[in-house]
MIROGU-961846 format. One record per residue: residue in one letter; x, z, y of N, C-alpha, C, O, CB in turn. Coordinates in steps of 0.2 Angstrom, whole numbers, plus 5000, padded with zeros to 4 digits. Last residue first. Glycine has a CB too. Layout:
<atoms>
AXZYXZYXZYXZYXZY ...
</atoms>
This chain:
<atoms>
X549553615409549653685409549253715403549353785403549453715416 X549553475411549453505404549653575404549853595398549953465400 X549853455425549153445422549053475415548453495413548953375422 X551153585427550753525429550053515425549753575424551153465426 X551353745434551453695429550953635431550553645435551253725422 X552153795449551553795445551553735440551853685442550953785450 X553653875451553353815450552653825446552653855441553753765447 X554653965463554253965457553853905457553653875462553754025457 X556054045469555753975468555353975462555653985457556253925469 X556654185479556354155473556054085474555854065480555854195470 X557654315484557354255485557154225479557454235473557854205489 X557654485488557754435483557354375485556754375487557454465476 X558554605497557954565497558154505492558654485491557854535504 X559554695494559054715499558354675498557854695498559254725506 X560254695478560054665484559554695488559054725485559854595482 X560754745466560854785472560654755479560854775484561554815472 X560454645457560154705456560254755462559854805463560454745450 X561254535462560554535462560154605461559654615465560254485457 X562554575459562354565466561554565467561354595472562654495469 X562454575445562654635449562354635456562154685459563354655448 X562154445443561654495441561754555445561354585447561654505434 X563354385446562854365450562254415449561854435453562554295448 X564254445437564354465444563754445448563554485453564954425446 X563654385425563654465426563754485433563454525436564154495421 X564054255427563354275427563254345428562754375432562954255421 X565454265426565154245432564454265433564154285438565254165433 X565854425418565754355418565454335425565254375429565354335412 X566954555424566354535422566354455422566754425426565754555427 X568154605429568154575422567454555420567354525414568354635417 X567854665441568354605441568354565434568454505433569054615443 X567254775438566854715440567254655440566954595439566454725447 X568254865436567854845431567454785432567354745427567354905429 X568854885449569154835444568754815438568854765435569854875442 X568354895464567954905458568254865452567954805451567254885459 X569254855473569154925473568754945467568655005465568854955479 X569254715474569654745469569654825469569954855464570354725471 X568454685485568054685478568554725473568354745468567854625476 X568354705500568854735495568554735488568554795486569154795498 X567354645507568054625508568554645503569054615502568254645515 X566154715503566254635503566954615503567154575500565854615509 X566454845504566154825498566254745497566454725492565454845497 X566754855518567254875513567054845506567454815502567354945512 X565454825523566054785525566654795519566854745517566354805532 X564754945519564554875517565154825518565254785513563954855520 X565455045525565455035518565254975515565554945511565055095515 X565055005538565755005537565855005529566254965527566055065540 X563655025537563854965539564654955537564854905534563754945546 X563655165535563355125530563655055531563755015526562655125530 X564255205548564555225541564355175536564755145532564555295539 X563255165557563855145557564255145551564655105549564255175563 X562155255552562155175551562755145552562955095548561655155557 X562755375555562655365548562555285547562755255542561955395545 X562655365569563255375566563255355558563655325556563555445567 X561255365572561655305573562355305569562655255567561855295581 X560255425559560655435565561055375566561355345561560955505565 X558955315551559555365551559855375557559755335562560055345546 X557955235544557855285550558355335550558255395548557155305549 X558555065541558455135539558355185545558655175551559055165535 X558954935545558254955545558155025544557555055545557854915540 X560354935545559954895550559254925551559054935556559954825549 X560855005534561155015541560754985546560755015552561854975541 X560054955524559955025526560255045533560055085537560355075521 X560454825523559754845525559654915527559354925532559354825519 X561754845519561654815526560954835528560854845534561854745526 X561554895506561954935511561754915518561754955523562654935509 X560854795500560454845502560854895507560554925511560254895496 X561354625504561454685501561054745504560954745510562254705501 X560354475504560854515506560854585503560354605500560854515514 X559754395493559754375500560354415503560854375505559054395504 X559954335476559954385481560054355488560354305490560554435480 X558854225467559454245470559454295475558954305478559854175472 X558054135455558054195459558754205461559154195457557754255454 X557053985449557654015452557554085456557054095459558053975457 X555853965443556453915442557153945445557653925442556253855447 X554654025434555154045439555753995438556053995432555354125438 X553053965432553753965430554253975435554153945440553853895427 X551454055430551854005433552654015431552754065428551854015441 X550654155425550854105420551154045424551153985422550254075416 X550354265432550054205434550154145429549854095430550254185441 X551254365426550454375426550054305428549554295425550254425430 X552454315430552254305423551554315422551254285418552654355419 X552554375443552454305442552254285435551854235434553154265444 X552654515440552054485444551954415443551454385442552254505452 X553854515432553154535429552554505433552054485430553154615429 X554754465441554654425435553954445432553554405430555254435430 X554754575450554554505453554354465447553854425447555154475457 X555154675442554554685445554254615447553654595446554554725451 X556454635439555954645434555254645436554854615434556154715430 X557054645452557054585448556454585443556154535442557754565445 X555854745461556554735458556454665455555954635455556654795452 X554954745476555054715469555754715467556154685470554754645469 X553954865484554554835484554654815476554554845472555154875486 X552354885489552754875482553354835483553254775484552254845477 X552054915503551754945497552254945491552454995489551054915495 X552654945520552654905514552354945508552355015508553354885512 X553054975533552354965532552254925525551854875525552054925538 X554454985527554254955533553554925533553354865533554754895535 X555655075519554955065520554855035527555155055532554655135520 X557254985517556855045518556155025519555954965520557155085523 X557654865503557554875510557154945511556654955507557154815514 X557854825490558154885493558054905500558354945503558854885491 X556754725490556954765484557254835487556954885486557454725479 X555554605497556054665497556154695491555654705487555754715502 X555654435494555254495493555754555494556354545492554854495487 X555454265499555854325498555354385497554754385499556354335504 X555054095493555054145498555554205496555954195492554354175499 X553853975486554553995488554554055493554154045497554953935490 X553053885474552953945478553653975479554053985475552553995474 X552453715472552953765472552853825476552553815482553653735473 X551553605460551753635467552153695466552253725461551053655471 X551053565448551753545450551953575457552553565459551853475450 X549453555455549853555449550553525450550653475454549553515443 X549353635471549253585467549653585460550153625460549453515470 X548853805475549353755474549153695469548753705465549953795470 X547753895474547753845480548353795479548353745483547853885487 X548053975463547453935463547453875469547253825468546853985465 X549254035465549253985460548653945461548653875460549254015453 X548854115476549354065477549354015472549353955473550054105477 X547954205468547754155473548154105475547954045476547554205480 X548954265460548354225457548054175462547954115460547854265454 X549554335470549954275466549454235462549554175462550454305461 X548654425474548854375478549254315475549154265477549354405483 X548454505462547954465464548154405469547954355468547354505468 X549754565462549554525456548954475458548954415456549354575450 X549954635474550254575473550054525467550054465467550954585473 X548954735482548954705475549254635475548954585475548154705473 X549354755495549154815491549054795484549054835479548554845494 X550854685502550154675499549954735494550354755490550154605495 X552154685506551654715511550954715508550454725512551654675517 X552854625497552954695497552454725502552354785501553654715499 X552654485499552354525494552354595494551954635491552654495487 X553454445511552654455511552454505506552054555507552354395511 X554654375515554554445515553854465516553654495521554954475521 X553854225517554554255519554354335520554054355525554754225526 X553254115507553054185509553754215511554054235506552654215504 X552453955505553053995508552854065510552354075513553353955514 X551853845494551653905498552353945499552753955495551153955494 X551553665493552053725493551653785497551353775502552653705497 X550553585492551053565488551553625488551953625483551453505491 X548753635492549453635495549953615489549953625483549653705497 X547553635485547653605492548353595494548553535496547253645497 X546953695474547353635473547453595480547453535480547153595468 X545453765481545953755475546353695476546053635477545553765469 X545353785499545053755492545653755487546253755489544853685493 X545653935507545753865506545453845499545453885495546453845507 X545854075512545254035513545353965513545253925518544954055520 X546254195500546554145504545954095505545754065500547154105501 X546354345497545754295497545854245501545554235507545054335499 X547454415498547054425492546454375491546154375486546854495492 X547854385511548254345505547854355499548054325494548954375505 X546754355523546954405519547254365513546954325510546354445516 X546954285540546654285533547054335529547554365531546754215530 X546954195555546954265552546554265545546054235544546554315557 X547854045558547254075555547354145553547854165550546954035549 X549054025564548453975565547854005563547253995566548653915561 X549854165572549554125566549054075568548654085573549354175561 X550054245583550354185583550154135577550254075577551154195582 X549454365580549154325585549454255585549154205588549054355592 X549454445565549854415570549454365574549254315571550554385567 X548654495554548554515560548954485566548854505572548654595560 X548954415542548354465542548154485549547654505550548654525538 X549054235543549354305543548754355544548254335546549854315549 X549554065540549054115541549454185540549954195537548554115535 X550053905546550253975545549654025545549254025550550753995550 X550353745540549853795543550053865541550253875536549153775540 X551053585541551153655540550553695543550253665548551753675545 X551753455533551153475536551053545535551053575530550453435533 X553453405535552953435531552353455536552453465541553153505527 X554653355541554053315541553453345537553053305535554253255538 X555653435544555653405537555053355536555053325531555753445531 X555253495555555853455555555853415549556153355549556453495556 X554253575551554053515555554653465555554553405555553853535562 X554953675544554453635541554253575544554253515541553853675539 X555753735554556053695549555553645545555753595543556453735544 X554553785562555153745565555453695559555553635560555653785568 X553753865555553553795557554053755560553953695559552953805562 X554353985554554553935549554153865550554353825546554353965542 X553854065564554454035565554653975560555053935561554954085566 X552654135565552554065564553254025565553253965567552054035568 X552754275566552854235572552754165571552854125576553454255576 X551854285551552154325556552154285563551654255565552854345554 X551354225539551854185543552154225549552654205552551454125546 X550754245527551054295530551554275535552154295535551354345525 X551154085520550754145519551054205522551654225520550654155511 X551153935525551553995526551154055526550754075531551953985533 X550853795516550553855518551053905519551353925514549953875514 X551153625517551453685516551053745519550853735525552153685519 X550953465510550653515514550953585512550953605506549853515511 X552053335514551853385509551553435513551753455519552453415505 X552653245523551853245523551653295518551053305517551553185522 X554053205513553753215519552953205519552753175514554053155524 X554053305497554053245501553853255508553453305509553653185497 X554853425487554353405492554553345495555153325496554253465497 X555853465479555153475476554653445481554053425479554953545474 X557053465485556953425479556253425477556153375473557453445474 X556853565496556853495497556753455491556453395491557453485500 X556853705492556253665492556353595492555853555489555853695497 X558153745494557953745487557253705487557153685481557753825485 X558253725508558653685504558453685496558453635493559453715504 X557353825512557153755513557653705509557453655507557153735520 X558053935508557453925505557253855506556953825501556853965509 X559253925516559253925509558553915505558553875501559453995506 X558653935529559053875527559153875519559053815516559753875530 X557954025536557754005530558053945527557753905523556953995530 X558154155547558454105544558254085537558254135533559254115544 X556954185558557154215552557454165548557054125545556554255548 X556854085567557054145570557354195564557854225564556554185574 X557453935559556953975561557254045564557854055563556453995556 X558553805565558453865561557853905564557753905570559053905561 X558553625563558553685567558253745563557853735559558053675573 X559453565548559053555554559053625558559453675557558353535552 X560053565536560453575542560153565548560453545554561053525541 X559953595519559553595526559953615531560253665532558953645525 X560753615509560653545511560253535517560153485519560253515505 X561753735501561353715507561353645508561853615509561753755513 X561353765484561753735489561453715495560853695495562053665485 X560653925480560553855481561153825485561353865490559853835483 X561454045470561254025476561153955477561553915474561754055482 X560954075453561454045458561054035464560554015465561753985455 X560054105442560154155447560754135452560954185456560354215444 X558854025433559454015437559554065442559054075446559453945440 X558354105418558254085425558854075428559354115427557854145428 X558354155405558254085406558154065413557954005414557654065402 X558454295406559054255403558954175404559454145403559054275395 X557254325411557754325415558354285412558754255416557954395417 X556454335399556254285404556854275409557054215410555654305409 X556954435392556854375389556654315393556854255392556254385384 X556854535401557454515400557454445396557854405397557854565396 X555554585402555754535407556454505406556554455408555854575414 X554254595391555054605391555354555396555354495395555354585384 X552754685390553154635393553854645393554154705394552954615400 X551154735386551854745385552154685388551854625388551954755378 X549854695391550054775391550754785390551054835392549654805385 X549554565402549854595396549954665396550254685401550454545394 X548054545411548754565411548954585404548554625401548854615417 X546854475420547054475413547754485412548154435413546754415409 X545854545433546454515431546554525423546354575420547054555434 X544554515444544754535437545354505436545454445437544154515432 X544054585460544354535456544554565449544654625448545054505459 X542854605474543154625467543454565464543254515464542654665463 X542954625491542854585486543254605479543754625480543154515488 X542154705505542654705500542454655494541854645493542654785497 X541854585519541654645514542254645509542554595508540954635512 X542354485526541954535530541754595526541454645528541354505533 X543954415526543354435522542954485526543254525529543454455515 X544554315540544554375536543954385532543354375535544754435540 X544654205548544354195541544454255537544554245531544554125538 X544754155564544754215560544354205553543754205554544454275564 X545754055573545254055568545254115564545854135561545253995563 X545954065590546254075583545754085578545254135579546754145584 X544954025598545653995599546054005592546353955590546054015605 X543454025588543854045594544554005594544653965589543954125593 X541954035581542453985582542854015589542554015594542253915583 X541454175571541454135577542054085578542554105575541354185583 X540854165554541354185559541354145565541154085564542054185556 X540054215539540054175545540554205550540654265549539354165548 X539254225523539854235527539754185533539554125533540454215523 X538254235514538054255521538654255525538554275531537754325521 X538354085504538354155505538254175512538154125516538954195502 X538353945505538153975498538054055499537754085494538653965493 X538753895517538053885515537853915508537253925507537953805514 X539653985529539553965522538853955520538453995521539954015517 X540253935545539853975540539853945533539953885532539053975543 X540853955561540953925555540553975550540554035550541753925553 X540053925578540253965572540453925566540253865565539754015570 X539753835588539953905589540253945584540553995585539353945592 X539453715584539853715590540053795591540553805595539453695596 X539653725567539353695572539753715578540353725578538653725573 X540253705550540353725556539853695561539653635560541053725559 X540553755532540253715537540353745544540553805545539453705536 X541653775518541353795525541053745529541353685529541853835528 X541453775500541653745507541253775513540753795512541453665506 X541653935492541253875493541553845500541853875504540553885494 X542154065490542554005488542253935489542553885488542754005481 X541654185494541354155487541754085485541654065480540654135488 X542554235504542154275500541854245493541854285488541554305504 X543154135511543554185509543154235504543554275501543854225514 X542653965509542454035511542854085508543054085502541754045508 X543953845514543453875510543253945511543653985515543753875502 X544653705521544453775522543953785517543453745515544253785529 X545053575522545153605516544953675516545153715511545953595515 X544753515535544353495529544453525522544153515517544453415528 X545753585543545053595543544653575537544153615535544753565550 X547053545543546853585537546053605537545853635533547253645538 X547253465554547253435547546953475542546753445537547953405545 X546153505567546753515564546753485557546153475554546953595563 X545353495580545453445575546053445571546553405572545353375577 X544653645584545153595585545153555579545053575573545753635587 X542853675586543453685582543953635583543753575583543253695575 
</atoms>
């Protein structure tokens, strides 16, 4: 097995115990789990795993939303950009992380976020369910790392692809160090793209609230009209019309005079409620959690 920095932090995806290895395989001493050592490490669970969740029956998202910063972060990251631009996300992350911070890219896809992470001096590892570019194949519902390993978990457009985001967020909380941060994006108005649960602002707050982590900021990525034009399964002419409407909506705000009278926060909420994708920054509480 290659001498990667994350090897010593690996844990069994089925029972959570430390993993051992020999020349041919990685295995768990506490259960029957084992996997062959290959160029790409495969730490997918080999069987179904049950989880128990303690969720509130009632919940008022507005009481939480009223205390969340919904402003776009000031851009402070000016390094090389990833294929999927994450300048806003890394700008939001920089105050919370130091060089050598351990960053897990959950659902890393083509592993393009390794570029800005490396530029900032972070220790990066990318896991994905099926992308061959990932360092490790793994399931977000059973992340194969020890508890309190990472300073940051990054997930770019991932939560909507998970069959149970409540369990995945509990796993994210588990592997974060006290005071660690969870940052990323989630679909709201984007069309179906092999996705399960698209999150409204209320939905995202509900999922995060279940983990008892603190939401520091939520802001819109881009408008649903543009997402429909780019990702929607519509005839080409309809896509052109949707993009034209999106252009008019951006360039001519006076066409909606009622919105001109909204407060600054109400305007930000309006943009957030119709966003195709929502960005977020979440913090795990410290030692006195």
